[in-house]
N, C-alpha and C positions, 0 to 999 in steps of 0.2 A: 583482876588480870582475864580472866574468861572471856569476861564482854569484852576487853580490847583483842583478845584473837579472835574474835566471832568477826570484830569489823574488819580486821585486819585480810582476813581471809574472804571477805565480803565484797572489797575493794579489789584483791586480787583475781576474784572473777569477773568483774565488772570490765576490770581491765585486759583480760582474755579473751572478754566475747565483744569488747569494741574494738582490739587489734585484727580479730579474725572479720569483723565487718568490714574493716577498712580495708584487709587486703585485699578480698573479693569485692569491692568497690573499685578499687584500683585495676584489680583483671580485669573488671569489664570495659573502663571508661574508654581504653586505647582500642579495643574492636569496636566501638560505636560507630566511629569515624574512618575505619580502614577501609570499607567498601565502598566509601564514595567518590563518584568519577562522573566524568561527562560523557555519555556513552552517543550520543547524538552525533558529535564531531564526525565520528566513521563515516555514520551514515551520509551526514551533508556533504561530504568531500567523495562518496563513489556517485550520489546521484548528479553530483557538480561535471564527475569524470563521464559518466555514461550518457547523460542526454544535456548539460550544459547550462543546466537550472539549479535551479537556488530555493530550498526546503528551509523551514522553520516552524520549529515547535513553539507555537504561542503559548507562553506559560502566564506572562503578567499584561497588565493593563499599557506598560511602555511600548512590548512589542506589539502588542494591538495598532497600537498608534500610529508605528514607525511601519508595520506590514499594510496599514488600510492607505496612508499616500502614496508608499509603494505601488499598491492596486489601482488607485485612482491616475496614478500616472501612466501605468500602462494601459488602462482603458482607451485615455484620450490620442485622438488622431486615428488610424486605421488601424484596427485590431488583425493581426498576424495569428497564424496558426501558432507559433514558438511563445507570442505573448499571452494566447489565451491558457497555452501550456502553463505560463508560469505564473500567471494571475490562480490557476486551480490550485499548483502547490501549493501557494502561499495563503490560499484563502477557503480552501474547500475544506468544510466543517466536517463530514464523514473522514478527511483525511484526518484531521487535528484530532479528533477522537481515537482512530488507529495509533496515533503516536503515543498516546497516554498508556500502550501495551509497554511502549518501554520504561516508563515510569513505574508500571508495575512489577518489570521485571528488577529493575534496578532497585527498587524496595525489598525486595527477595533477596537479592543478592546482598543488600545491607546485613537485612535481618539473618542471613546466612553467616555473618562474621563475628556473630555476638555469642556470646557463651547463656546458657539458659539462668535464669535468676535462682538464687539459691532459697531454699525452703527454713522457713524460721515456726519451730514448735515452740507451744507454750501449754502448760497446763496446772492447774491449781488445784489440790487436795486438801479436805478438810476434816482434821482425825476427831474422834467420838469420844477420845478421854486425853489428860495432861500427858505427856507435855500439849498444850492446845495452838500452838505456832503453825500457819497455816504450811502446808508443802507444796513449795514451788519450783517447775522444774522447766530449763530454757533450753533451745537446743537450735544448731544451726547448719545447715547439708548445704553442699554443692557437690553437682554430679562433675567431679573431673575428667569422664572419658569423653564429656563433650568438649572438653580443650583439644583432644587428639583430632574430634571428627571435625573442625571448625575448617584445615584446609581444603577438607575433601569436598565439604557442604558447599563452601565459596566455588571451588570448580565447578561442582554441579549447577551451582546459581550463576556463574560466569556465561556457563554455556548457554543456557536458559536465555540471558539478557543478550547473548550473540544471535540467539534463534529470534527473539524477539525483535533487534533490529532487522535482521533479513526479511521477516515478515512485512516488517512497516516499509522497508525498502521496495520491495515487490508491490507493494500496494500503490507505492507515489509511481512506478513506471508502468503498472497499468493502468493509473487515472491517467499518466499522461497520454496513452494509447488511445484513449476513450475518449479525450477530448478533440485529438486530433481527427479522428473519425467524426466524429458529431459537429466539428468544425468543416471539415472539406463536403459533408452531405449539405451542410446549410450553403456552404459558400457554391456548390453544383446547384444549388434549386435556384438562387438568385439570378446565377449567369443563363437558368434555363428560362426564368422568366423573363429576362430583358431580352432574349431571343423571341419568347412568345407574344412579348409585347409588340415587339416590330411586325411579327405576322399578322398581329392581329389588327395594326394600324393599314397592315397592307389589305386584309381581309374587309376593311372597314371600308376602303376605298372602290375596292372590287366590287362590295355589295352594291355601293351605289351606282356604280357606274352599271352595273346588272338591272339595279329596278327602272334604270334610264332608258336601258335596250329593251325591258320589257313593254316599256309606256311603249317606247318607240315600235314595237311590234319584230324585234329582230330576233330576239330570243323567247322561249316558252314558257310554259307555267313551272315544268321541270327543272330546268336549268337556274332559274331564278331558285326554286326553292335548296336545291343543291347547293348554291352559293352562300342562301339564307343558313341554312346548315353546316357549312364550312365555318361561318362566322361565330355561330352561335357556339358551336364546339369548341373554337379557340378562347372564347370568350369563356366557358367554362373549365378548359383547362389553366389558363390564368389563374381564376379564382380557387382552385384546388392546389395551384402552388402555392399560390399567397398563404392560404390555409398552414399547409406543411412549411412554409418558413417559421409563420409563428409557431410552430410545436417544435422546429428544430432550434430557433432562437432560444426558447425555454428552457429545452434540455441543456443548452450551454450556457444558461445562466445559473443552472443549477450546480452543472460543475465546476463553474465559476464561483458560486456561493453571492453572486451580486444582487440586490433588490433596490429599486427606487429609480434613482436618477443616474446610477452606474449600469442599468439596463438598456442605456440609448447608446451603445458603443457601435459602431461601423468597421465593416469589413468589406474588402474589395469583392467585386461584382463577378472577378475571373478568377478560374483556379491556375492556377502557377502551372507554367509549361514543364512538361517533362523533362526532367535534369539528364545530364550524361551517365554514360554507367559508370556502374561503379561495381567492386568485384565481388561475387556472392558464390563465390566456393567456402569453402571450409566454415559456413555459416551453423551446421550443425555441430562442430568441434566449439566454437566458440561460444554457443549457447550452453553448451555443458558446460561448460569453463567459467560463464560470467551470470546465469540466471540464478536469482536472487531465491527464487519460493526452492528450486534444486540444491542450494547451499543450505535452506533451511531445514531439509531433510534429512541431510548429510549431518546437521548439529543435531537434530532431534536422534539418529541414530548414536552420535557420542555420548550424549546426553545419556540414553538409555544404558551403552557400555559403562560408564561411568558409572552410575546407579547398579548396576551389577556388579561388579568388582569389589563397591563399596562393600554392598549388603555379603556378598561372599568372604571379605576380608574380615568382617564384625561380628558373624554371624553366631558365635559361641560366646558374644560377650555382652553382657546385659548393662544396664545401669552401674557404674562406682561409684559411691556415694562417700564422702569424709565430711566432718566437720566439729563442730565443739558442742558437748553438753554440759550441763550445769545446773547442779540439785541444791535448793535448802531444803533441810530436813526440818522435822516441826522442833527438833531441840535447837535449831539456829544454826547447826554443822552445815557447812558448803562443800558442795563435791562437784568438782569440776574434770573433766577429761575427754580426750579424742573420741568421737564414732565412726564407723566406718558401717557401709553395706553394700551388699554384693550380689545382684541379682542371679542366678543359677540359670542356664538355659536347659533345662531338663525336658522340658515337653515341646516349647516350640523354639527350633532352631534354624528360625527362619526358611521352612521349606516351603512355604506356600510364597511368601516375598520372590525367594529365586525363581520358583517355576512363573511363577506371574512374570519375572522380569526379563528372562529368556523365552516367553511367546512373545513379548514386547518387541523386543529384541529382532525376533524373527519378523513379524510382523513389519516393523519400521526397514529392514530390507528390503522386504519385498516394495513397501513401497517407495523406497528410494530406486528402486529399480522399473519398477512400475512407471513413476516421473521419468525417470532419463528417458525411456521409450517413449513416452507420449509426446516430450519435448522436440525428438529427433523428430518426429511424426508433425508434431505443430509446425517445425520449421519450415521441410519440404514442403507442406500445403500452402505456405504462406510465400515461401519462394517461389513455386510453380505458379502460384497465381498472378504474384507481381509480373512476374515474366510474361505469362499470357495478356494480362490488362493492358502492360507497357506494348503489345507488340498489335493489341487489339486499336489504341487508344491513337498511336503512330499510323493503323492502317486508315481508319477513318481521315486522319489529318493529311495524308500524304497519297491517298489513293481517293475513297470514296467521294469526301466532299468536294476535291478538285474538279472531280467528273462532274456531280451535282452543280458545281458552278460553271462550267464550261457549259451542260444543257441549258443551267436556265439563260443563259449570254445566246446561245445559239435560238433559244424559244423567243427572245426579247428581240432579237435580230430577225427574225420571220415574221414577229409580230407586228415590227415597226415596217414591214415589206407588206402586210395584211396580209402574209400568208398563213398566222397562228391567230386563234381566237385569246381574249382575255382569258376565257376558263384555261386553257393550255398553259398560260405564262403562268397563272393563280399555283395551277397542280404542278409546275418546275418549281417554284418558289416555294411550295411545301414540301417538295422530295427533300430538296434542299438542305429545310429545317430540320428535316427528319433528320437526314444526316449528322447535322451540328447537334441535334439533341443525342443523336448516339454517341455523337465523340464527347459530350459532356459527360453521361453516364461512365464512359469507359474511361476519361479521366480522373474523374472522381472515382472510380472503383480501385484506379490504379494508386492512388493517394492514399484511399483508406487500406488496402493492400499493404504498401507500405509501412504505414503505420502498425499493420498488424504485424508483421516481419519484423521488423525494432521491438516490440514487445516480446516477439518470439525468441528474440536474439538477446534479449534481456537490455537494450540500449539505441545509441544511435547507429546507423550503417555505416557510417562514414569514416569509423574511429575505431572499431569493434578490437581489430588486434590490438592497437596500441592500449588500451583500456585494459585487456587481459593481462597484457604482460606489465602494465603498471599499478593495477588496484590493491592499494593498501587495506581496502574492505575483504578482500577476499584473503591478505594472508591474516588478518585478524580471525576471520571466521577458520582458517586451518589451523591456527594456534589453540584457538579453544579446541 
């Protein structure tokens, strides 16, 4: 009969341990999936609203194939600035690496929603005299205070995920601005090369004419040498600009992450004309409302505030562990019962953690203020530069170039009337080309300044106010 009682007690102990294990497992399983979500959708909607472009996180082979087809289609025909931006946003490898920050933050959010794993203990002791049965002890313990901290941890992790989305979004907008700058720089150099090529043909004809004049004795050695130097300088300028075009093309290739046959794209040789006026008032306020890097700084401040509150709330609570322990003695008797363990915060009450978080909070506040002040200055600088370049380009287009063209026409009339020589005509042509070159530079600087202003404001200039009012992404960040 005693042996039967021993078997029943041992079986009861097994059932108790099994029940506790299943209870802990079922407590863990639902939390493993509660934090899973798709955090890229808000970012995609924001980029679409800000600059009207598509972004994708390339996470599998199917996405690579689909995006490769899209990139190939965009590179066919004449590449525009908008198309180049779209290719870069879909294909740039550095940007895809930055996207993984969202994956890391999302993984942290999943981890924040999980309970700590239970601890299982086992020990075996061997007596040195009868009864000679082995003394066995089993125990399983779970920190149940961790259960109450899960919602707070998830809130902090969700805030960090929002910051990661904002950082990636800011990288997207900065890449778009950099691509436009590289595109307009390349386009300006191609336009300038076409004008210098025209001048080169003129200089070649003038040099040939000067050589015949020199042979006929109508011009001296100095005049011929001047004409030869002018022709040589034009060739050197063309060669230098051709080399710069190669460099600028490769810069754009790197932004778009293309190689091989995909680098044979073509762009128009003429910069776009200056468009009509658009409102440039309230740009500072718009930038403060929609700059993603500033929103990331705000989210960082919010995360520190949450961490500080969490630390202060639970500063006097340590680990609170509950479990079940069962022991079988050397005589075969089994003893089973609950266990508990409470950490006593006698020495460490979180003083250091609180002081550190308070310092980090002040640091985040100052950084946020500095970021906002810097953004306002950046917007004013970009706006004033845009206005100045627009006025300068229009001055060249409407005033100086027509004047140089008129001078050239008058010289041509007097040359035909044999009142001016070929050298005077060539000089007038060179002055006209110099004015055109300055106009091209000013027009390039205008488009670059416009791209810089879009980057400073945080999106396209044509519909900024509407985006500020309807940005769901901003609401998401504010919520976090």
